[in-house]
BATI-697426 format. One record per residue: z, y, x of N, C-alpha, C in turn. Coordinates in steps of 0.05 Angstrom, whole numbers, padded with zeros to 5 digits, always signed. Example, Ala and Ser with C-alpha at 12.3 -4.5 7.8 and 13.67 -1.06 7.14 Angstrom:
BATI-697426
+00156-00114+00264+00156-00090+00246+00156-00066+00264
+00142-00045+00257+00143-00021+00273+00157+00001+00258
This chain:
BATI-697426
+04576+02735+01932+04546+02738+01932+04536+02732+01903
+04521+02751+01892+04510+02749+01866+04481+02738+01868
+04473+02723+01845+04447+02711+01844+04428+02729+01827
+04405+02735+01839+04385+02752+01826+04359+02737+01821
+04345+02744+01800+04316+02739+01797+04302+02766+01794
+04277+02766+01800+04261+02790+01800+04235+02786+01786
+04229+02805+01766+04204+02803+01751+04187+02827+01759
+04163+02821+01768+04144+02843+01777+04145+02845+01807
+04144+02823+01821+04147+02823+01850+04124+02834+01866
+04101+02837+01854+04077+02847+01867+04073+02877+01864
+04091+02890+01849+04089+02918+01844+04097+02936+01866
+04090+02962+01864+04095+02982+01884+04126+02985+01890
+04142+02983+01869+04170+02990+01872+04187+02965+01878
+04175+02941+01876+04191+02916+01879+04205+02914+01907
+04191+02922+01929+04205+02920+01955+04231+02935+01956
+04233+02957+01941+04258+02973+01942+04281+02957+01929
+04274+02941+01908+04293+02924+01896+04301+02902+01913
+04281+02889+01927+04287+02867+01946+04306+02877+01968
+04300+02901+01978+04317+02913+01999+04344+02918+01988
+04347+02928+01964+04373+02934+01953+04390+02908+01949
+04376+02887+01940+04390+02861+01936+04401+02851+01964
+04383+02854+01984+04391+02845+02011+04413+02862+02023
+04409+02889+02020+04428+02908+02032+04456+02905+02020
+04457+02896+01995+04484+02892+01982+04494+02863+01985
+04481+02848+02003+04490+02821+02011+04490+02802+01988
+04468+02802+01973+04465+02784+01951+04440+02767+01955
+04434+02749+01936+04413+02729+01940+04392+02731+01918
+04367+02730+01926+04344+02728+01907+04336+02699+01904
+04340+02687+01881+04334+02659+01877+04306+02654+01869
+04295+02672+01853+04267+02667+01842+04255+02694+01835
+04227+02695+01837+04213+02718+01830+04187+02710+01815
+04178+02729+01799+04154+02725+01783+04135+02748+01783
+04109+02742+01785+04088+02763+01780+04062+02748+01775
+04046+02760+01757+04019+02749+01752+04002+02750+01776
+04006+02770+01793+03991+02772+01818+04006+02757+01840
+03991+02747+01860+04004+02731+01881+04005+02745+01908
+04000+02771+01909+04002+02786+01934+04031+02795+01939
+04047+02776+01945+04076+02781+01947+04088+02772+01974
+04072+02774+01995+04081+02766+02021+04105+02782+02030
+04109+02806+02018+04132+02822+02025+04159+02808+02021
+04159+02788+02003+04183+02773+01999+04194+02761+02024
+04175+02753+02043+04183+02741+02068+04201+02759+02085
+04199+02785+02081+04214+02804+02097+04243+02805+02087
+04248+02794+02063+04275+02796+02051+04287+02769+02044
+04271+02753+02028+04282+02727+02018+04260+02706+02020
+04253+02696+02043+04232+02676+02046+04238+02651+02031
+04263+02645+02025+04270+02621+02011+04269+02623+01981
+04262+02647+01970+04261+02650+01942+04238+02635+01930
+04241+02622+01907+04220+02610+01893+04202+02631+01879
+04176+02626+01877+04158+02646+01866+04140+02633+01846
+04135+02647+01823+04118+02637+01802+04098+02658+01793
+04074+02649+01785+04054+02667+01774+04049+02662+01744
+04064+02643+01733+04064+02638+01704+04092+02641+01693
+04095+02658+01673+04122+02665+01663+04135+02640+01652
+04120+02623+01639+04132+02599+01627+04145+02581+01647
+04132+02579+01671+04145+02563+01693+04168+02576+01706
+04167+02602+01707+04189+02618+01717+04213+02614+01698
+04209+02617+01672+04229+02613+01651+04241+02585+01653
+04224+02565+01656+04233+02537+01659+04251+02534+01684
+04243+02546+01706+04258+02544+01730+04286+02556+01727
+04288+02579+01714+04314+02591+01709+04332+02572+01693
+04320+02560+01672+04334+02541+01655+04344+02517+01671
+04327+02507+01689+04334+02483+01705+04357+02490+01725
+04356+02514+01736+04378+02522+01754+04404+02522+01738
+04403+02531+01713+04427+02533+01697+04438+02505+01690
+04420+02488+01680+04429+02463+01668+04429+02439+01687
+04414+02440+01708+04412+02417+01726+04429+02421+01752
+04432+02446+01760+04447+02450+01785+04471+02470+01780
+04475+02477+01755+04498+02495+01749+04497+02521+01765
+04473+02530+01769+04468+02556+01784+04461+02577+01764
+04478+02597+01761+04475+02618+01741+04464+02643+01753
+04447+02657+01739+04438+02683+01747+04458+02704+01739
+04463+02722+01757+04480+02745+01750+04464+02769+01742
+04441+02773+01754+04424+02796+01748+04395+02789+01748
+04379+02802+01730+04350+02801+01732+04340+02830+01737
+04326+02834+01759+04314+02860+01766+04287+02860+01754
+04280+02883+01741+04255+02884+01726+04239+02907+01736
+04215+02900+01748+04196+02919+01759+04168+02916+01747
+04167+02906+01723+04142+02900+01709+04131+02925+01697
+04106+02925+01687+04094+02948+01673+04112+02958+01650
+04111+02984+01646+04129+02996+01627+04131+02983+01599
+04108+02976+01589+04108+02965+01561+04121+02938+01558
+04125+02924+01581+04137+02898+01581+04167+02899+01587
+04178+02922+01593+04206+02924+01600+04225+02913+01578
+04218+02920+01553+04235+02911+01530+04237+02881+01529
+04213+02867+01531+04213+02839+01529+04228+02826+01553
+04224+02836+01576+04237+02824+01600+04266+02830+01601
+04276+02852+01590+04304+02857+01588+04317+02836+01569
+04303+02831+01547+04313+02811+01528+04314+02783+01541
+04294+02777+01557+04295+02751+01572+04319+02750+01589
+04325+02771+01604+04347+02771+01623+04373+02765+01608
+04377+02780+01585+04403+02777+01571+04405+02749+01558
+04383+02738+01548+04383+02711+01537+04389+02690+01558
+04381+02697+01583+04387+02678+01605+04415+02680+01616
+04431+02697+01604+04459+02699+01612+04464+02719+01635
+04443+02736+01641+04446+02755+01663+04445+02784+01653
+04456+02801+01669+04453+02830+01664+04424+02838+01673
+04413+02860+01662+04387+02869+01669+04390+02895+01685
+04374+02897+01707+04371+02922+01722+04342+02929+01720
+04336+02950+01705+04308+02955+01698+04298+02982+01709
+04273+02983+01719+04261+03007+01728+04257+03026+01704
+04254+03051+01710+04248+03071+01689+04218+03071+01683
+04210+03079+01660+04226+03084+01636+04237+03057+01626
+04262+03057+01618+04274+03033+01608+04258+03021+01586
+04249+03036+01566+04231+03029+01545+04214+03053+01539
+04194+03051+01522+04177+03073+01516+04185+03090+01492
+04202+03079+01475+04209+03093+01450+04239+03094+01446
+04250+03115+01435+04279+03118+01432+04291+03096+01414
+04276+03088+01393+04287+03068+01375+04290+03040+01388
+04275+03035+01410+04278+03011+01424+04305+03010+01438
+04316+03033+01446+04342+03033+01458+04364+03023+01437
+04362+03033+01413+04381+03024+01392+04380+02994+01387
+04355+02983+01388+04353+02954+01383+04363+02938+01406
+04360+02948+01431+04371+02934+01454+04401+02936+01454
+04412+02957+01443+04441+02959+01440+04452+02935+01425
+04439+02927+01404+04447+02904+01389+04445+02878+01404
+04425+02876+01421+04422+02852+01438+04444+02852+01459
+04452+02874+01470+04476+02876+01488+04501+02865+01473
+04505+02875+01449+04529+02868+01434+04529+02838+01428
+04506+02826+01422+04505+02799+01414+04508+02780+01438
+04499+02789+01461+04499+02771+01485+04524+02777+01503
+04535+02800+01500+04557+02807+01518+04548+02815+01546
+04522+02819+01549+04511+02826+01576+04503+02856+01576
+04499+02867+01600+04493+02895+01602+04465+02900+01612
+04455+02924+01604+04429+02933+01613+04433+02959+01629
+04422+02958+01653+04424+02982+01672+04397+02992+01677
+04395+03019+01679+04370+03033+01685+04371+03045+01713
+04349+03043+01728+04348+03056+01754+04342+03086+01750
+04363+03102+01752+04361+03131+01750+04369+03142+01778
+04351+03138+01797+04359+03142+01825+04364+03171+01832
+04352+03190+01818+04357+03218+01825+04387+03225+01820
+04400+03211+01803+04429+03217+01797+04446+03210+01821
+04436+03194+01840+04452+03188+01864+04441+03203+01890
+04421+03220+01886+04411+03235+01908+04431+03257+01916
+04439+03259+01941+04460+03278+01948+04453+03307+01939
+04428+03315+01943+04422+03343+01935+04424+03348+01905
+04417+03328+01889+04419+03330+01860+04448+03330+01851
+04464+03313+01864+04493+03313+01858+04505+03340+01864
+04498+03351+01887+04508+03377+01895+04500+03399+01875
+04474+03397+01865+04465+03416+01845+04480+03413+01819
+04485+03390+01810+04501+03385+01786+04529+03397+01789
+04542+03394+01811+04568+03405+01815+04568+03435+01815
+04546+03445+01829+04543+03475+01830+04540+03487+01801
+04524+03473+01785+04519+03483+01757+04546+03481+01741
+04560+03460+01746+04586+03456+01732+04606+03478+01739
+04605+03488+01764+04623+03509+01772+04613+03537+01766
+04587+03539+01758+04575+03565+01754+04586+03579+01729
+04589+03605+01731+04599+03621+01708+04577+03638+01696
+04552+03631+01700+04530+03647+01690+04530+03651+01660
+04522+03675+01651+04520+03680+01622+04492+03675+01612
+04472+03672+01631+04445+03667+01623+04436+03641+01633
+04414+03631+01621+04403+03605+01629+04389+03607+01656
+04389+03585+01670+04375+03583+01696+04344+03583+01690
+04329+03595+01707+04300+03595+01706+04290+03574+01726
+04278+03553+01717+04270+03531+01734+04240+03525+01733
+04228+03520+01757+04202+03510+01759+04201+03484+01773
+04192+03463+01759+04191+03436+01770+04162+03428+01775
+04156+03421+01799+04128+03414+01807+04129+03386+01821
+04113+03368+01812+04112+03341+01824+04083+03331+01824
+04072+03329+01848+04045+03317+01851+04046+03294+01871
+04036+03271+01861+04037+03247+01877+04009+03234+01875
+03993+03238+01896+03965+03231+01894+03960+03201+01890
+03942+03195+01872+03933+03167+01867+03903+03166+01868
+03893+03143+01877+03864+03139+01876+03853+03130+01850
+03827+03122+01850+03815+03114+01825+03827+03088+01814
+03839+03072+01831+03851+03047+01821+03871+03052+01799
+03885+03075+01800+03906+03082+01781+03896+03080+01753
+03872+03091+01748+03861+03093+01721+03852+03065+01711
+03846+03047+01729+03838+03019+01721+03862+03001+01716
+03884+03008+01729+03908+02992+01727+03922+02998+01700
+03943+02983+01695+03959+02988+01671+03971+03016+01670
+03975+03028+01694+03986+03055+01694+03968+03076+01681
+03942+03070+01683+03922+03088+01670+03918+03083+01641
+03931+03063+01630+03929+03055+01602+03952+03069+01587
+03945+03088+01570+03965+03105+01556+03985+03087+01540
+03974+03065+01528+03991+03048+01511+04010+03031+01527
+04003+03026+01553+04020+03009+01570+04039+03025+01587
+04031+03048+01596+04049+03065+01614+04063+03087+01599
+04050+03096+01577+04061+03119+01563+04048+03145+01572
+04028+03143+01591+04016+03167+01601+04029+03179+01625
+04018+03198+01637+04027+03208+01663+04054+03220+01662
+04062+03235+01640+04088+03248+01637+04110+03227+01636
+04104+03204+01623+04124+03182+01621+04124+03168+01649
+04101+03162+01660+04100+03144+01682+04112+03157+01708
+04106+03182+01713+04116+03195+01738+04136+03216+01732
+04141+03223+01707+04159+03245+01702+04186+03238+01691
+04189+03213+01681+04214+03207+01666+04239+03211+01682
+04239+03204+01708+04264+03208+01724+04270+03238+01728
+04250+03255+01729+04255+03283+01731+04267+03294+01705
+04257+03286+01682+04268+03295+01656+04297+03285+01654
+04302+03261+01663+04330+03250+01663+04347+03268+01680
+04338+03275+01704+04353+03292+01722+04359+03320+01709
+04338+03331+01697+04342+03357+01685+04363+03357+01662
+04361+03337+01644+04380+03335+01622+04408+03329+01632
+04410+03313+01653+04436+03306+01665+04450+03331+01675
+04435+03350+01687+04446+03374+01698+04449+03397+01679
+04428+03400+01662+04427+03425+01645+04433+03420+01616
+04439+03397+01607+04448+03392+01579+04425+03383+01561
+04430+03386+01534+04412+03376+01514+04387+03393+01512
+04366+03381+01502+04340+03395+01499+04342+03411+01473
+04332+03436+01475+04331+03454+01451+04302+03459+01443
+04283+03457+01462+04255+03460+01456+04238+03444+01476
+04217+03433+01466+04199+03417+01482+04170+03423+01475
+04157+03438+01492+04129+03447+01486+04110+03435+01508
+04087+03425+01499+04068+03413+01518+04044+03431+01519
+04036+03440+01543+04013+03457+01547+03989+03441+01554
+03991+03421+01571+03969+03404+01580+03979+03375+01581
+03964+03356+01572+03970+03328+01575+03944+03312+01577
+03936+03308+01601+03911+03293+01607+03916+03269+01625
+03896+03254+01631+03901+03230+01646+03910+03234+01674
+03904+03257+01686+03913+03262+01714+03932+03286+01718
+03939+03299+01696+03957+03321+01699+03970+03327+01671
+03995+03339+01673+04009+03346+01648+04027+03370+01655
+04030+03388+01636+04047+03411+01639+04060+03419+01614
+04084+03431+01616+04097+03440+01592+04122+03456+01597
+04137+03460+01576+04162+03477+01578+04184+03463+01563
+04206+03461+01577+04230+03448+01565+04253+03469+01567
+04266+03473+01544+04290+03489+01545+04314+03472+01539
+04334+03474+01557+04358+03459+01555+04381+03478+01548
+04405+03468+01545+04428+03484+01539+04431+03506+01560
+04426+03499+01586+04431+03517+01608+04408+03523+01626
+04383+03518+01617+04360+03523+01634+04335+03525+01617
+04316+03541+01628+04289+03544+01618+04270+03532+01639
+04256+03511+01633+04242+03495+01653+04212+03495+01647
+04197+03505+01666+04167+03502+01667+04161+03478+01685
+04145+03459+01676+04141+03435+01692+04111+03429+01694
+04103+03418+01717+04076+03409+01722+04076+03383+01737
+04061+03363+01728+04058+03337+01741+04029+03331+01745
+04022+03317+01767+03995+03308+01771+03993+03286+01791
+03972+03269+01788+03966+03249+01807+03940+03255+01821
+03929+03280+01817+03903+03288+01829+03907+03305+01853
+03898+03295+01876+03902+03307+01902+03891+03336+01903
+03871+03341+01886+03858+03368+01888+03876+03391+01879
+03898+03384+01865+03917+03405+01855+03940+03409+01875
+03940+03395+01898+03961+03399+01917+03957+03427+01929
+03980+03441+01936+03979+03467+01950+03964+03463+01976
+03949+03485+01984+03933+03484+02007+03949+03477+02033
+03974+03488+02035+03989+03482+02059+03996+03452+02061
+03999+03439+02038+04005+03410+02037+03980+03394+02045
+03957+03403+02035+03932+03390+02043+03927+03392+02073
+03932+03416+02085+03928+03420+02113+03945+03402+02129
+03969+03395+02119+03987+03377+02134+03980+03348+02128
+03959+03343+02112+03949+03317+02104+03971+03301+02090
+03987+03315+02075+04008+03301+02059+03996+03296+02031
+04005+03275+02018+03994+03268+01992+04014+03271+01969
+04039+03279+01976+04059+03283+01956+04073+03310+01959
+04078+03323+01936+04091+03349+01937+04112+03350+01915
+04137+03355+01922+04159+03357+01903+04171+03385+01907
+04176+03399+01884+04189+03425+01887+04205+03430+01861
+04230+03440+01866+04246+03449+01844+04256+03477+01852
+04248+03498+01838+04257+03524+01844+04276+03534+01821
+04300+03541+01828+04320+03549+01809+04328+03578+01814
+04322+03595+01795+04328+03624+01798+04317+03635+01825
+04293+03626+01831+04279+03636+01855+04287+03622+01880
+04305+03603+01879+04314+03590+01903+04305+03560+01903
+04292+03553+01925+04281+03526+01927+04304+03506+01932
+04304+03484+01916+04323+03463+01921+04311+03442+01940
+04323+03438+01963+04312+03420+01982+04321+03391+01975
+04302+03375+01966+04308+03347+01961+04284+03329+01968
+04268+03338+01987+04244+03323+01994+04251+03298+02011
+04274+03297+02023+04282+03274+02039+04304+03260+02024
+04313+03236+02035+04334+03222+02024+04328+03203+02002
+04302+03197+01999+04294+03179+01977+04294+03149+01985
+04294+03143+02010+04289+03116+02020+04309+03096+02010
+04334+03103+02008+04355+03083+02002+04369+03088+01975
+04356+03103+01958+04369+03109+01932+04372+03084+01914
+04354+03065+01916+04356+03041+01899+04381+03025+01909
+04386+03024+01935+04409+03010+01945+04435+03023+01935
+04436+03050+01934+04459+03064+01923+04463+03057+01894
+04442+03057+01879+04443+03049+01851+04454+03021+01847
+04444+03002+01863+04454+02975+01862+04484+02973+01869
+04491+02988+01889+04520+02988+01897+04538+02997+01873
+04529+03017+01859+04544+03027+01836+04546+03006+01814
+04523+02993+01809+04523+02972+01788+04541+02949+01795
+04540+02941+01820+04557+02918+01829+04586+02925+01829
+04593+02951+01829+04621+02960+01826+04630+02962+01797
+04611+02955+01779+04617+02959+01750+04612+02986+01739
+04597+03002+01755+04589+03029+01745+04560+03027+01736
+04543+03045+01745+04515+03044+01738+04510+03058+01712
+04485+03064+01706+04477+03078+01682+04464+03059+01663
+04474+03059+01638+04464+03041+01617+04447+03054+01596
+04447+03042+01573+04429+03050+01551+04433+03079+01543
+04458+03086+01539+04463+03114+01530+04453+03135+01550
+04456+03129+01576+04447+03148+01596+04417+03151+01596
+04403+03129+01590+04373+03130+01591+04360+03143+01567
+04375+03146+01546+04361+03153+01520+04350+03181+01519
+04364+03201+01532+04354+03229+01531+04326+03231+01542
+04322+03219+01566+04296+03222+01579+04274+03207+01562
+04282+03184+01550+04262+03169+01535+04254+03186+01510
+04273+03200+01498+04267+03217+01476+04249+03240+01485
+04253+03252+01508+04237+03273+01519+04208+03264+01522
+04204+03241+01536+04177+03232+01541+04163+03223+01516
+04178+03212+01497+04166+03204+01471+04156+03229+01457
+04172+03251+01457+04164+03275+01444+04140+03288+01458
+04139+03287+01484+04116+03298+01500+04091+03282+01492
+04094+03256+01491+04071+03238+01485+04060+03243+01457
+04077+03251+01440+04068+03253+01412+04065+03282+01403
+04064+03300+01423+04060+03330+01417+04030+03337+01421
+04021+03355+01406+03994+03365+01410+03995+03388+01430
+03981+03386+01453+03981+03407+01473+03971+03433+01461
+03985+03455+01467+03979+03481+01456+03961+03499+01474
+03955+03488+01499+03940+03505+01518+03958+03524+01532
+03946+03543+01546+03961+03561+01563+03972+03585+01547
+03993+03578+01532+04007+03598+01516+04036+03597+01522
+04050+03620+01521+04079+03621+01524+04087+03616+01554
+04109+03600+01557+04121+03596+01583+04108+03573+01597
+04085+03577+01610+04072+03555+01624+04074+03558+01654
+04073+03535+01668+04075+03533+01697+04051+03545+01710
+04055+03559+01733+04032+03571+01747+04011+03552+01755
+04019+03526+01761+03999+03506+01768+03982+03498+01745
+03992+03501+01721+03976+03496+01697+03952+03514+01696
+03957+03540+01703+03935+03559+01704+03916+03554+01726
+03926+03549+01750+03908+03545+01773+03892+03519+01771
+03904+03498+01758+03890+03473+01755+03869+03474+01733
+03870+03494+01716+03851+03497+01695+03828+03516+01701
+03830+03529+01724+03809+03548+01733+03786+03535+01746
């Protein structure tokens, strides 16, 4: 049984980490969050200590180490994006490996600096890249590996996940804290695309606003038009009629990839791999971080060239 601490216990994604820790038969010793709406802990680890001040959380981890000889094995990090770097460093200084939500960090040079921290501490940094363990995505990667095509795949990626007005008030709506919409909700899709289709050759941004973003990515083996949004008004009519608030679609050479289900236990699968000594580290995370950094720092060109059809319909 491994000992865990968790940073960001009140966040949306934290329960998936708690479930993964429990499902893999491990123990959550302590959790931290500035907010105290963390009753969900009772469903998984009611005996875990909880702190709303980081200094007291830090002190508690030190006391466990020096007064009761209880060592942390892992720190799970579900905090806001801009704090990931600092919390990863805390984990490694505490003698634990870090398991961090995506994006691992906001800028590619931060990855290089964390590499040196890994080397100095002897500890590891893992990123939650859960689409890499999704059965449909694994099957697609294998299919592309076996493919003998002479031309690049034509891909349309669409992801809409409706969010209310609270989103723009929270840290997620703060460009400097989240990295903007393409970083916040798109990074795992860019990771998946580069994992399957190879290195980026071209990265063009057509739209990048607070509630939607669209662009074109060309990889070694694919030409990808992408559209992301948190605004429910851009959902397809058939999705609205079904009163659904999320829409995911990947069309490859005119064929829809079915991957709408199977998301519930992906974090547990990632944890299982990490605990087996596998898992995805700094080098695996870097491509997607470079992609979102470039998107964030590109000037949108408008509806020119290879743009997604939703970019046109959402602009009308």
